[in-house]
C-alpha positions as CSV (number, residue, x, y, z in Angstrom):
1,X,-7.4,-15.6,-19.9
2,X,-5.2,-12.5,-19.5
3,X,-3.4,-11.0,-22.5
4,X,0.0,-9.4,-22.6
5,X,-1.8,-6.2,-23.5
6,X,-3.8,-6.2,-20.2
7,X,-0.7,-7.0,-18.2
8,X,1.2,-4.1,-19.9
9,X,-1.7,-1.8,-19.0
10,X,-1.5,-2.9,-15.3
11,X,2.2,-2.5,-15.2
12,X,2.1,0.9,-16.9
13,X,-0.5,1.9,-14.3
14,X,1.8,0.7,-11.4
15,X,4.7,2.6,-13.0
16,X,2.8,5.9,-13.0
17,X,1.2,5.5,-9.5
18,X,3.7,3.5,-7.4
19,X,6.8,2.1,-9.2
20,X,8.1,0.4,-6.0
21,X,7.0,-3.3,-6.2
22,X,7.8,-6.7,-4.8
23,X,8.9,-9.2,-7.4
24,X,9.6,-12.9,-7.6
25,X,11.8,-14.1,-10.5
26,X,12.7,-17.6,-11.6
27,X,14.8,-17.8,-14.7
28,X,17.5,-20.1,-15.9
29,X,19.3,-17.9,-18.4
30,X,20.7,-15.9,-16.7
31,X,20.3,-17.9,-13.5
32,X,18.3,-15.7,-11.3
33,X,16.0,-16.6,-8.4
34,X,14.4,-13.9,-6.3
35,X,11.5,-14.3,-4.0
36,X,9.4,-11.3,-3.0
37,X,12.3,-8.9,-3.4
38,X,11.9,-5.2,-3.5
39,X,12.3,-3.7,-7.0
40,X,11.5,-0.5,-8.9
41,X,9.8,-0.4,-12.3
42,X,12.2,1.7,-14.4
43,X,10.7,1.7,-17.9
44,X,7.6,0.4,-19.6
45,X,7.7,-0.3,-23.4
46,X,5.2,-1.8,-25.8
47,X,6.7,-5.4,-25.5
48,X,9.0,-5.3,-22.5
49,X,9.4,-3.7,-19.1
50,X,12.5,-3.0,-17.0
51,X,12.9,-3.4,-13.3
52,X,15.8,-2.6,-11.0
53,X,16.5,-4.8,-7.9
54,X,19.3,-4.8,-5.3
55,X,19.3,-8.3,-4.0
56,X,23.0,-8.7,-4.6
57,X,23.9,-5.4,-2.9
58,X,24.4,-3.4,-6.1
59,X,21.5,-2.3,-8.4
60,X,20.9,-4.6,-11.3
61,X,18.5,-3.8,-14.1
62,X,16.5,-6.7,-15.7
63,X,14.3,-6.7,-18.7
64,X,11.3,-8.9,-19.1
65,X,8.5,-9.5,-21.6
66,X,4.9,-9.3,-20.5
67,X,4.5,-13.0,-21.4
68,X,7.0,-13.8,-18.7
69,X,4.2,-13.0,-16.2
70,X,1.8,-15.2,-18.1
71,X,4.1,-18.2,-18.0
72,X,5.0,-17.5,-14.3
73,X,8.7,-16.7,-14.7
74,X,8.0,-13.4,-13.1
75,X,5.4,-12.5,-10.5
76,X,4.6,-9.0,-9.2
77,X,3.0,-9.2,-5.8
78,X,1.0,-6.0,-6.4
79,X,-0.6,-7.5,-9.5
80,X,-1.3,-10.9,-7.8
81,X,-2.9,-9.2,-4.8
82,X,-5.7,-7.9,-7.1
83,X,-8.5,-10.4,-7.0
84,X,-9.5,-9.5,-10.6
85,X,-6.1,-10.1,-12.0
86,X,-3.9,-13.1,-12.5
């Protein structure tokens, strides 16, 4: 089982090396559905991370918890592509 700590470490590593990612989001509040959309990791904090995406035409910043990845509300393609991760 993966912990939020290990997910945070992987996202922090992506943020330093290559912040451009592909993200899928499925949330109900606010209503947001995005499938494999391009995004940029803007900030990484101890319990949350911020991404900016432009699916609506203008840049929108979203904040997520690392547990959102564990419960599959958010999927980062670059993390899922690693065989040893999620």
